[in-house]
C-alpha positions as CSV (number, residue, x, y, z in Angstrom):
1,M,100.1,-106.0,67.1
2,L,101.2,-108.0,64.0
3,F,101.4,-111.7,63.1
4,D,104.0,-112.6,60.4
5,S,102.2,-115.7,59.2
6,H,105.0,-117.1,57.1
7,A,108.8,-116.6,57.7
8,H,112.0,-118.6,57.6
9,I,114.0,-117.9,60.7
10,N,115.2,-121.4,60.1
11,N,117.0,-120.3,56.8
12,G,120.1,-122.3,56.3
13,G,122.2,-119.3,55.3
14,M,122.0,-117.7,58.7
15,T,124.6,-118.1,61.5
16,P,123.6,-118.6,65.2
17,E,124.8,-115.0,65.7
18,T,122.7,-113.5,62.9
19,R,119.7,-115.6,64.0
20,Q,120.0,-114.3,67.5
21,A,120.3,-110.7,66.3
22,L,117.1,-111.3,64.1
23,A,115.3,-112.7,67.3
24,E,116.4,-109.6,69.3
25,A,115.1,-107.4,66.4
26,I,111.8,-109.2,66.4
27,E,111.4,-108.7,70.2
28,R,112.0,-105.0,69.8
29,S,109.4,-104.6,67.0
30,S,105.6,-104.4,66.9
31,L,105.3,-108.2,66.1
32,D,103.5,-110.3,68.5
33,Y,104.0,-113.7,66.7
34,V,106.0,-115.2,63.9
35,M,105.3,-118.6,62.2
36,D,108.6,-120.2,61.2
37,I,107.9,-122.5,58.3
38,G,109.8,-125.7,57.5
39,F,110.9,-126.5,54.0
40,D,112.8,-129.7,54.6
41,L,113.5,-132.1,57.6
42,E,116.4,-130.0,59.0
43,S,114.6,-126.7,58.7
44,S,111.5,-128.2,60.2
45,R,113.6,-129.4,63.2
46,L,115.0,-126.0,63.5
47,A,111.5,-124.3,63.4
48,A,110.3,-126.7,66.2
49,E,113.4,-125.6,68.3
50,H,112.7,-121.9,67.7
51,A,109.0,-122.4,68.8
52,A,110.3,-124.0,72.0
53,R,112.8,-121.2,72.6
54,Y,110.9,-118.0,71.8
55,S,107.5,-117.1,73.2
56,W,106.6,-115.3,70.0
57,C,107.4,-118.2,67.8
58,Y,105.3,-121.0,66.3
59,A,106.3,-123.6,63.8
60,A,105.1,-125.6,60.7
61,V,106.9,-128.6,59.5
62,G,107.1,-130.1,55.9
63,C,109.0,-130.4,52.7
64,H,109.0,-127.7,50.0
65,P,108.6,-129.0,46.4
66,H,112.2,-127.9,45.7
67,D,113.4,-130.4,48.3
68,A,111.0,-133.2,47.4
69,K,113.8,-134.9,45.4
70,G,115.5,-135.7,48.7
71,M,112.3,-137.0,50.6
72,D,111.6,-140.6,51.6
73,D,109.3,-142.4,53.9
74,M,111.7,-142.2,56.9
75,Q,111.9,-138.4,56.6
76,L,108.1,-138.2,56.4
77,A,107.9,-140.2,59.5
78,L,110.4,-137.9,61.2
79,I,108.3,-134.8,60.1
80,K,105.3,-136.7,61.6
81,G,107.2,-136.9,64.8
82,L,107.9,-133.3,64.9
83,T,104.1,-132.5,65.0
84,K,104.1,-133.8,68.5
85,K,106.3,-131.1,69.8
86,A,104.8,-128.0,71.5
87,K,103.8,-125.1,69.3
88,V,104.1,-127.1,66.0
89,M,100.7,-126.0,64.5
90,A,100.7,-127.0,60.7
91,I,102.1,-129.1,57.8
92,G,104.0,-126.9,55.5
93,E,105.1,-125.5,53.3
94,I,104.1,-128.1,50.8
95,G,103.0,-127.9,47.2
96,L,104.2,-127.6,43.6
97,D,106.8,-125.3,41.9
98,F,106.9,-125.6,38.1
99,H,108.8,-122.4,37.7
100,Y,112.2,-123.7,38.9
101,D,111.6,-127.5,38.7
102,H,114.3,-128.1,41.3
103,S,112.6,-131.5,41.8
104,P,111.1,-133.5,39.1
105,R,107.4,-132.8,38.7
106,D,106.3,-136.3,39.3
107,V,108.3,-136.4,42.6
108,Q,106.8,-133.1,43.6
109,R,103.3,-134.5,43.0
110,E,104.0,-137.6,45.1
111,W,105.2,-135.8,48.2
112,F,102.6,-133.1,47.9
113,R,99.9,-135.9,48.0
114,K,101.6,-137.7,50.8
115,Q,101.9,-134.6,53.0
116,I,98.3,-133.6,52.4
117,R,97.3,-137.1,53.6
118,L,99.6,-136.6,56.7
119,A,97.8,-133.3,57.5
120,N,94.4,-135.0,57.1
121,E,95.6,-137.9,59.3
122,L,96.7,-135.5,62.0
123,K,93.8,-132.9,61.4
124,M,96.2,-130.1,61.1
125,P,96.3,-126.9,59.0
126,I,98.2,-127.0,55.6
127,V,100.4,-124.2,54.2
128,I,100.6,-124.3,50.4
129,H,103.3,-123.2,48.1
130,S,102.1,-122.8,44.5
131,R,104.1,-121.4,41.6
132,E,103.1,-121.8,37.9
133,A,101.0,-124.8,38.9
134,D,97.8,-123.2,39.9
135,Q,95.3,-125.5,38.5
136,E,97.2,-128.7,39.4
137,V,97.6,-127.5,43.0
138,M,93.9,-126.9,43.3
139,D,93.1,-130.3,41.7
140,I,95.4,-132.2,43.9
141,L,94.0,-130.4,47.0
142,K,90.5,-131.4,45.9
143,E,91.4,-135.0,45.1
144,E,93.2,-135.5,48.4
145,G,90.3,-134.2,50.5
146,A,91.7,-130.9,51.6
147,F,88.3,-129.2,51.0
148,S,86.1,-132.1,51.9
149,D,83.1,-131.7,54.2
150,E,84.9,-134.2,56.7
151,R,88.0,-131.9,56.9
152,K,85.9,-128.8,57.3
153,S,84.0,-130.5,60.2
154,W,87.3,-130.7,62.2
155,F,87.7,-127.0,62.5
156,P,85.4,-124.2,63.9
157,K,83.6,-122.1,61.4
158,R,85.2,-118.6,60.7
159,P,83.6,-115.2,60.2
160,D,82.2,-114.2,56.9
161,T,80.9,-110.8,57.9
162,Q,80.3,-109.6,54.3
163,G,78.6,-112.8,53.3
164,Y,81.2,-113.4,50.6
165,V,81.1,-117.1,50.6
166,H,77.2,-117.4,50.8
167,G,76.4,-114.5,48.4
168,K,73.7,-112.0,48.8
169,G,70.9,-114.5,48.7
170,G,72.3,-116.6,51.5
171,K,74.3,-114.2,53.6
172,A,75.5,-115.8,56.9
173,P,78.0,-114.5,59.5
174,F,80.1,-117.7,59.5
175,C,81.4,-120.1,56.9
176,D,83.3,-123.5,56.7
177,D,87.1,-123.3,57.2
178,A,89.3,-126.0,55.6
179,R,92.5,-124.6,57.2
180,V,94.2,-124.5,53.9
181,L,96.5,-121.5,53.4
182,L,97.7,-120.3,50.0
183,H,100.9,-118.6,51.2
184,C,102.2,-115.6,49.3
185,F,99.2,-115.7,47.0
186,S,100.1,-114.6,43.4
187,G,97.1,-115.8,41.5
188,S,94.2,-113.8,40.0
189,K,91.3,-112.5,42.0
190,E,89.2,-115.0,40.3
191,L,91.3,-117.8,41.6
192,G,91.5,-116.3,45.0
193,S,87.6,-116.2,45.1
194,Q,87.4,-119.8,44.1
195,Y,89.8,-120.8,46.9
196,V,88.0,-118.8,49.6
197,K,84.7,-120.3,48.6
198,L,86.3,-123.8,48.9
199,G,87.3,-122.9,52.4
200,A,90.8,-121.6,51.9
201,T,92.7,-118.6,53.3
202,L,95.0,-116.3,51.4
203,S,98.3,-114.8,52.6
204,I,99.5,-111.5,51.2
205,A,103.3,-110.9,51.1
206,G,105.7,-108.1,50.1
207,P,105.0,-108.2,46.3
208,V,101.8,-106.4,46.9
209,T,103.8,-103.2,47.6
210,Y,105.6,-103.3,44.1
211,K,104.6,-100.7,41.8
212,N,103.3,-102.7,38.9
213,N,101.8,-105.6,40.8
214,K,98.1,-104.8,39.9
215,K,97.2,-108.6,40.1
216,T,97.8,-108.8,43.9
217,V,96.2,-105.4,44.5
218,A,93.1,-106.7,42.7
219,V,93.1,-109.7,45.0
220,V,93.2,-107.6,48.2
221,E,90.5,-105.4,46.8
222,E,88.2,-108.4,46.0
223,I,88.8,-110.7,48.9
224,P,87.3,-109.6,52.4
225,M,89.5,-109.2,55.4
226,D,88.0,-112.3,57.0
227,F,90.0,-114.4,54.6
228,L,93.4,-112.6,54.5
229,L,96.7,-112.9,56.3
230,V,100.0,-111.0,55.9
231,E,103.5,-112.5,55.8
232,T,107.0,-111.7,54.8
233,D,108.3,-115.1,53.5
234,S,111.6,-113.6,54.7
235,P,114.4,-113.5,53.9
236,Y,112.7,-113.4,50.5
237,L,110.2,-111.0,48.9
238,T,111.2,-107.9,50.6
239,P,108.6,-105.1,50.5
240,E,109.1,-101.6,49.3
241,P,110.8,-99.4,50.4
242,F,113.5,-102.0,51.1
243,R,113.3,-104.0,48.0
244,G,116.7,-105.4,47.2
245,K,117.7,-105.9,50.9
246,K,117.3,-109.1,52.9
247,N,113.7,-109.3,54.3
248,T,113.0,-109.8,58.0
249,P,109.7,-110.5,59.9
250,P,109.3,-106.8,61.3
251,M,109.0,-105.7,57.6
252,V,105.6,-107.4,57.6
253,E,104.4,-104.0,58.8
254,Y,104.8,-102.5,55.2
255,T,102.7,-105.3,53.7
256,A,100.0,-104.6,56.3
257,R,100.2,-100.9,55.6
258,K,99.7,-101.5,51.9
259,V,96.7,-103.7,52.5
260,A,95.3,-101.1,54.7
261,E,95.7,-98.5,51.9
262,I,94.2,-100.6,49.4
263,K,91.2,-101.5,51.6
264,G,90.8,-97.8,52.8
265,M,91.2,-99.1,56.4
266,N,93.3,-98.0,59.4
267,F,96.7,-99.8,59.7
268,E,95.9,-100.7,63.3
269,D,92.6,-102.4,62.2
270,V,94.4,-104.4,59.5
271,A,97.1,-105.5,61.9
272,A,94.5,-106.6,64.5
273,I,92.3,-108.5,62.0
274,T,95.2,-110.3,60.3
275,K,96.7,-111.3,63.5
276,T,93.2,-112.7,64.7
277,N,92.8,-114.5,61.5
278,A,96.4,-116.0,61.7
279,M,95.7,-117.2,65.2
280,R,92.5,-118.7,64.2
281,F,94.0,-120.4,61.1
282,Y,96.9,-122.0,63.1
283,G,94.8,-122.8,66.2
284,I,96.6,-120.5,68.6
285,A,94.7,-119.6,71.7
286,G,94.4,-115.8,72.3
């Protein structure tokens, strides 16, 4: 029923035993699919292994801005090699994080650009991490061709049932898809709208359930369902009512239920639409 579009089953703090227990919990849950997202070379390798092992698991490979300080061209070549493995569907998560600055900003920028170029070379979806770097992330994506007409031509169009991208005067049932995902989107509704009209997709995570998070609620109100996914980013960003505990992929249900509440929709419909959207984004056949 549900697709957790961004999780870290590959988290380095897990033992093999706890990871197996988590896999068993996922298999007992209402989840159909989980996308295991790489954040460095080792986690990307592990994500690819999980995708091969579990029928419900797919993988993305890449280097997070926190880990950019350890990147080199050999590691990038090894990440590229992982994309040849079955069920590795995207480059990510990549981007900029100016909140923690665990890697120098010039180093973050360098490896962000190189990984966008890799995704373009391979014609693969891109999963973006952006924190306190909204304008620069968008600028770099534009400069590196992530929203170019050429890139959009590689992917099938997607539904735009409300004519959101084309506007009232040019309503059309489909629009271009750049296959760029802003994961755990925390920007304004105005920024979200700009991204969608460029061809991006937004993913909503547990913070939408937090009592004072009016900003993300406004994004969900503004952006049509055709352009939204749900995720956990587990083991981080645990939704209410479990905030303070470790997040797990089955908890994506609570984020989907909150999206349904905001939209005035049935939970089952939100689960089905976001699952379809995630499968389309990642290029997973139904």
